[in-house]
Rosetta silent file (secondary structure, phi, psi, omega in degrees, C-alpha in Angstrom):
SEQUENCE: MASTTVRIRRETKQMLERIANQTGQKTQEVLDNAIEAYRRRIFLEQANQAYALLKQDADRWAEELAERKAWAITLSDDLKDA
SCORE:     score description
SCORE:     0.000 S_00000001
   1 L     0.000  131.544  179.778   25.898  -78.003  -16.508 S_00000001
   2 L   -71.115  146.965  179.491   25.496  -76.028  -13.349 S_00000001
   3 L  -136.498  167.240  177.570   22.025  -75.973  -11.781 S_00000001
   4 L  -146.790  163.105  176.129   20.109  -74.190   -9.070 S_00000001
   5 L  -101.146  136.270 -179.388   16.868  -74.595   -7.284 S_00000001
   6 L  -128.183  128.852  175.615   13.960  -72.264   -8.013 S_00000001
   7 L   -77.318  136.087  175.560   10.641  -72.384   -6.148 S_00000001
   8 L  -136.275  163.211  179.924    7.568  -72.528   -8.321 S_00000001
   9 L   -69.884  157.437 -179.658    3.921  -73.152   -7.433 S_00000001
  10 H   -62.672  -37.631  179.632    2.720  -76.747   -7.422 S_00000001
  11 H   -65.503  -39.433  175.697    0.280  -75.991  -10.298 S_00000001
  12 H   -60.811  -43.618  176.163    3.151  -74.579  -12.332 S_00000001
  13 H   -62.899  -37.228  175.859    5.207  -77.671  -11.818 S_00000001
  14 H   -69.306  -31.158  176.548    2.247  -79.862  -12.871 S_00000001
  15 H   -71.674  -39.523  175.045    1.821  -77.795  -16.049 S_00000001
  16 H   -56.653  -50.699  178.286    5.542  -78.063  -16.718 S_00000001
  17 H   -62.517  -38.336  178.882    5.365  -81.889  -16.392 S_00000001
  18 H   -63.082  -38.817  176.771    2.233  -82.029  -18.590 S_00000001
  19 H   -67.709  -45.478  176.455    3.938  -80.052  -21.310 S_00000001
  20 H   -58.313  -39.260  173.368    6.979  -82.233  -21.052 S_00000001
  21 H   -63.688  -38.298 -179.384    4.935  -85.360  -21.370 S_00000001
  22 H   -71.001  -35.709 -177.898    3.105  -84.013  -24.371 S_00000001
  23 H   -96.342  -14.681 -177.824    6.280  -82.941  -26.218 S_00000001
  24 L    78.519   14.796  178.154    8.570  -85.667  -25.126 S_00000001
  25 L   -98.739  165.314  176.597   11.087  -83.128  -23.840 S_00000001
  26 L   -78.141  153.094  179.728   12.619  -83.022  -20.427 S_00000001
  27 H   -53.877  -43.971  179.519   11.100  -80.558  -17.980 S_00000001
  28 H   -57.452  -43.026  178.796   14.312  -78.530  -17.958 S_00000001
  29 H   -64.956  -44.292  177.606   14.097  -78.160  -21.795 S_00000001
  30 H   -58.400  -47.533 -177.243   10.477  -77.014  -21.572 S_00000001
  31 H   -65.504  -44.162 -179.400   11.372  -74.449  -18.932 S_00000001
  32 H   -60.479  -42.071  178.767   14.465  -73.310  -20.844 S_00000001
  33 H   -71.154  -31.258  178.577   12.281  -72.815  -24.058 S_00000001
  34 H   -67.766  -43.122 -179.687    9.622  -71.049  -22.135 S_00000001
  35 H   -64.164  -47.329  179.100   12.083  -68.647  -20.622 S_00000001
  36 H   -62.861  -41.939  173.271   13.746  -67.951  -24.018 S_00000001
  37 H   -55.960  -42.769 -177.123   10.274  -67.338  -25.563 S_00000001
  38 H   -71.132  -41.981  177.136    9.452  -64.939  -22.792 S_00000001
  39 H   -56.655  -49.342 -175.872   12.900  -63.197  -23.133 S_00000001
  40 H   -66.741  -39.876  179.605   12.208  -62.689  -26.926 S_00000001
  41 H   -66.981  -38.934  174.269    8.662  -61.379  -26.321 S_00000001
  42 H   -61.425  -45.506 -177.355    9.966  -58.800  -23.804 S_00000001
  43 H   -54.712  -52.749 -173.896   12.700  -57.768  -26.366 S_00000001
  44 H   -65.734  -35.726  174.056   10.089  -57.269  -29.086 S_00000001
  45 H   -61.568  -41.329 -177.714    7.701  -55.424  -26.750 S_00000001
  46 H   -72.630  -40.598  175.426   10.488  -53.045  -25.827 S_00000001
  47 H   -61.581  -39.268  176.173   11.451  -52.558  -29.493 S_00000001
  48 H   -69.795  -33.086  172.959    7.933  -51.761  -30.348 S_00000001
  49 H   -66.816  -37.719  174.437    7.721  -49.271  -27.560 S_00000001
  50 H   -60.407  -48.223  179.789   10.932  -47.695  -28.726 S_00000001
  51 H   -66.655  -34.434  179.128    9.602  -47.330  -32.246 S_00000001
  52 H   -63.882  -43.838  175.691    6.354  -45.939  -30.963 S_00000001
  53 H   -59.608  -40.719 -178.741    8.344  -43.261  -29.091 S_00000001
  54 H   -65.964  -40.135  178.225   10.459  -42.599  -32.131 S_00000001
  55 H   -61.690  -27.917 -179.122    7.332  -42.112  -34.376 S_00000001
  56 L   -71.845  -17.421  177.660    6.157  -39.348  -31.983 S_00000001
  57 L  -101.560  102.576 -175.427    9.192  -37.249  -32.940 S_00000001
  58 H   -51.734  -47.783 -178.705    8.626  -36.164  -36.494 S_00000001
  59 H   -62.699  -51.341 -177.205   12.277  -35.229  -37.166 S_00000001
  60 H   -66.927  -29.772  176.463   13.782  -38.293  -35.685 S_00000001
  61 H   -68.975  -42.313 -179.539   11.139  -40.502  -37.557 S_00000001
  62 H   -61.922  -39.244  174.730   12.048  -38.788  -40.787 S_00000001
  63 H   -59.058  -46.241  179.025   15.692  -39.656  -40.116 S_00000001
  64 H   -55.157  -53.146 -178.442   14.730  -43.225  -39.479 S_00000001
  65 H   -59.843  -41.320  179.177   12.814  -43.447  -42.771 S_00000001
  66 H   -64.326  -46.120 -178.659   15.731  -41.841  -44.667 S_00000001
  67 H   -61.696  -39.296  179.298   18.207  -44.323  -43.210 S_00000001
  68 H   -64.033  -43.162  177.835   15.876  -47.254  -44.195 S_00000001
  69 H   -60.456  -43.320  175.878   15.796  -45.899  -47.715 S_00000001
  70 H   -60.984  -43.916  178.549   19.521  -45.720  -47.898 S_00000001
  71 H   -66.713  -32.125  178.561   19.855  -49.201  -46.686 S_00000001
  72 H   -51.564  -33.409 -178.659   17.201  -50.444  -49.148 S_00000001
  73 H   -59.114  -30.203 -176.872   19.649  -49.958  -51.985 S_00000001
  74 H   -68.150  -11.304  179.733   21.641  -52.855  -50.773 S_00000001
  75 H   -81.675  -16.050  179.482   18.645  -55.123  -51.631 S_00000001
  76 H  -120.566   57.202  179.721   19.171  -54.519  -55.337 S_00000001
  77 L   -85.859    4.751  178.184   22.831  -55.257  -55.599 S_00000001
  78 L    54.109   22.531  169.482   22.332  -57.436  -58.749 S_00000001
  79 L   -80.351  137.166  179.690   24.172  -60.263  -57.195 S_00000001
  80 L   -79.007  141.419  173.588   23.033  -63.755  -58.428 S_00000001
  81 L   -63.310  135.980 -179.701   21.981  -66.309  -55.919 S_00000001
  82 L   -74.120    0.000    0.000   24.678  -69.009  -55.480 S_00000001
């Protein structure tokens, strides 16, 4: 796996090492997991902002709700669980 050097504060490195020790993970795994969690948080915050903007436009929000209703039909397809 390719790697690179990133500068972080000494305190951040100490926290990273503490978390690694507590979880039994390598520091790289802790850092990877933290970055992935942050990426997901940003994605959800942006999605929430987009929905908030959409709700402000009554016509577009009505279209959204109509589309949700149309897709909801697929939930009652009478298929049995395998």
